[in-house]
N, C-alpha and C positions, 0 to 999 in steps of 0.2 A: 504494499500500499504506499501511497504518498500521504504522509501525515504532517500536518502543521501543528506544533506545540508552541503556545504563547509563553514567552520567557525562555527557559532553557540553560540558565546559568546558576540558579539559586534553589536549593533544597527540592521542592515537589516537582517543579517544571524540569529541573536538571535530571532527577532520577526518572521521570516518565520519559523524557527524551532519550536518555540513555537505554533504557529498559526496551523501547521499541526499536531503536537503532540495532541493538544487539540481537533483536529477533530477525533482522534482515530488512526491515522496512526503510524507505527513504524518508528520513526525518528532517523537516525543516523547522527551524526555531526562529522566532520573531522577538528580537531584543535590540537594545541600543549598543551592544558590543562594548560595554564598559568593564565586563569581567571575562575571564578566561572562557573560551568555548570548548564543548565537548569535541572529541574527534568524530570524524565520521557523520557530522550533521551538516546541513546546508544553512547557512546563516542569512536571514532576511534582516539587514541592519536598519532599524528605524525604531523610533518610539511608537507606541500603539496609535497615538493620536496624530501621528505623521506618516501613515502608511501610504497616502496617495495612491499611485499606480503601481505600487511594488508587487502586488498579487496578481497583476493582470496576465492573462495567458497561463495561469496556474490552476490546475485542478487537484483538489485533495480528496482522497477517499475518506479522511477523517480529520476533523479540527478537534483538538483537545486544549480546551481553554482553561488554563490554570490561573491566569492572572486577570480575570474579569471581576472587578470589585464594585462596579456600579452599572447602572443601565446604559450610561453613556459609553462605557467600555465595550459592552456588548454590541450596541448600535454601530459604533465606530468600526469594530471588526467586521460585522455583517455587511456593512456598506462597502468595505474594501474587498471582501471576498468575491470573485468572480464565479467560482464553481467549486461545490463540495457535496459529498454525499451524506456523511454523518457528522454530528456535533455533540461533544461530551463537555460539560462544564463541571469544573470542580468547585462545588460550593461548600457550605459549612453548617454545622450544627448550631451555629450562632443565630440561624433564622428563627429558632424556636423560642418564644418566650419562657423565661424561667419559671413562670407560674403554672405551666402545663403539668398534667399528671405524667408522671414517669412510668414506663419509658416513653419517649417522644416518638410518635408515629408520623409516617410521611403524610397521612391524610389529616393531621392536626392543623388547626388554624394558625398560621406563622404570624410573627409580628415582632415588636421591639422586645429585646432582652436587656434588662438594666445593666448586665454585666459587659455586654458587648457593644452596646449602644449603636452608632451609626454603622459600624462595621457589619453588623447583623442585618439591619434594615437596608443597607446599600446592597448586600448580597441578595437579599430577597427581591429587591427591585431588579438586579440583574437577571435573576431567574425568571421573573415575570416578563421582562422584555424579550429574553430569549425564546421562551415558549410562545410568546405572541407571534413572533416572526418565524420561528421554526418549531412548529408543534410537536414534531417527532424527535426533537433533541432529547438527550439524556443529562440528568442532574444528579450529581453524587454529593450527598451531604455526609461529611465526615467528622468524627470527634477529633481529639488530639492526634496529630500525625507524628511519627518518630521514625528513626533509623539514619542511615547514611545520609550525608549532606545536610543533616538538620542544623541550620544555623541559629536556631532559637535555643535560649540557655534554659533547657528543661532537663532531659536526661543527663546532658553534659554537666550540669551543676551537681547532680546527685554523684556522678562519676568523680567530680573534683573533691566532693567530701570524702569519698571513699578512698581515693588516692591519698588523701591527707590523714587518713585513719581518725577522721573527725567523728564525734557524736553527730546524729542527725536531729536537727530540731524540726519537730513535725506538728503541724497545727492541731490543736484540741486532742481527740482520742484517736487520730489517724484513720478513722473509718469512713471518711467522705469518699463516695464512690467516683472514680474516673474511668474514662473509656479511651482506648487507643487503638491505633491502626498503623501497621507497618507500611512504609511507603512502597515496598514491593507488592504488597497485598492491594494497595490503591491502584498501582499500575496493572495488576492482574484483574482487578475489577473493571477498569476501563476496557482493557482487552476482551474481557468476557462480554461486555455489552456490545462492543463492535462485532463480536463473533456470533453471539446468539440472537442479539437484536429482540429482546423481550418487549412485549407490548406496554408494560410499565414504564413510565418516564423518570420517575424520582425514586432514588434509592438511598436509604440510610446505610452506612457501612461502619464496621468497627468490630473489634474483639469483644468477648464477654467482659463486663465491667469488673474491676478490681478496687480494692481500697487503696488510699494513699499510702498507707503502711505497706501493703504488698507490693506497690510499684517500687518504693524505695528498697525493699528487700531484694527485689529483682534486679535492680540496678547495681547494688552493692555486690550481689553475686556475680554479676557479668564483670566486675573488676576484681573478683576473687576474695571478696571481703563479707563480713557481716556487720550490719549496722548496730549501734548502741543508741537507742532512742531517748531524746529529751522532749517531753510534750509541753508544748507552749499553750497554756490555758488562761493566761491573763489578759486576752483580749488584743494583744498586739496585732496590728494590721499584718496579715500573713504574707501579702505580696512584698513586704520589706525583706523577708527571709526565705520565701517559698515561691516557686514559679507558677502557681496556679491561684486563681481567685478562690474565695470562700464560696464555692458554688459547685456542688456535685450533681451530675445528670447521667442519664442513660438513654441511649437510642435503641428503638426496636429495629433489630436487623433481621427480622424473619425473611423478608424478600431477599436480602443478600444470601442468607443461608440456602435458599433454593437454587441459587446460581452457582455459588462457590462452596464446594463441599468441604474444603479444609483452609486454614489460615495459619499464618506463621506463628508458632508459639511465642509468647512474649519473651520467654527466656532466651530463645534462639535470636530474636530480633534485637534485644538489648545487648546481647554478646556481639553481634555484628556492628551495632552502634557504637559500642565501647572500643572495639578494634579500629573502626574508622576515626573516632574522636582522638585516640592516642597519636594517631599520624596527622591530624589536621585540626589541632586545637585552634589555630588562628583563624579558622573559617567560621567560628562561632562567635555570635555577638554577645559578649558577656554582660551581665548585670552585677550590681554591687551587693548580691546577697551575702557573699563570704565576709565582705568588709563590715556589713550591718551586723552580722552574727558575731564577729570579733569585738565590735564596739559595745554590743548591748547584752550579749549572752555569756561571754567569757569573763 
């Protein structure tokens, strides 16, 4: 296939572009060329809002839109595309209001989530814009993504704590539920949609939920360590020392399970993430959690 991936140089879009390239497809990436490019992809160098005629004469069997954050993003790309067969948008669980009953279902009424704010409502507007113009497009709503190329300081933060043999400061009782999805499983989900072409258009994806404490234990185990927990119960704002909001949610992934029989075990996924991180620490955008912990908890 000829496949267009928006982005192609950072985390999700980079991994997806590499995944389909290694499968033997002709992968085109659309980005500004400000970061190193993957080998064996074809670069379309421009900002999304400045495509002009660069897609003229090109036909894509599939468009995988990772970097659509607003309805304007969707319409700008659709206006520039001359010919394509399939469109898959990577959206987010942020489109579900936090007030909904858990687990969130694809059929639930979406809207503003107080934790995600404009990010979630803009993603939702992008979904609406896409389905209005391309009714047979696919939309994937993901929970927290993790794995190789992750430039967000989530599992990498826990790996740093483990490598330093630090105790881990965990919010409250550590039982808040979290849901994750390895970036390779996301790539497989996109591939499955393009192959099977189910009638359903919107899919939640994700592993079975785990607690915050279990996630930290898996991260430490990937680094060959075992955590010693310090429970923070004094009301300290957890985003000062921990990479997630005080907000636990779960997606209903029944429809995903009907398409994908198996997913990568989180132990394997975090082991792969740790190996990648050890060799690529500079690619992760660190936050000052460690400094905050040193100043306030030690």
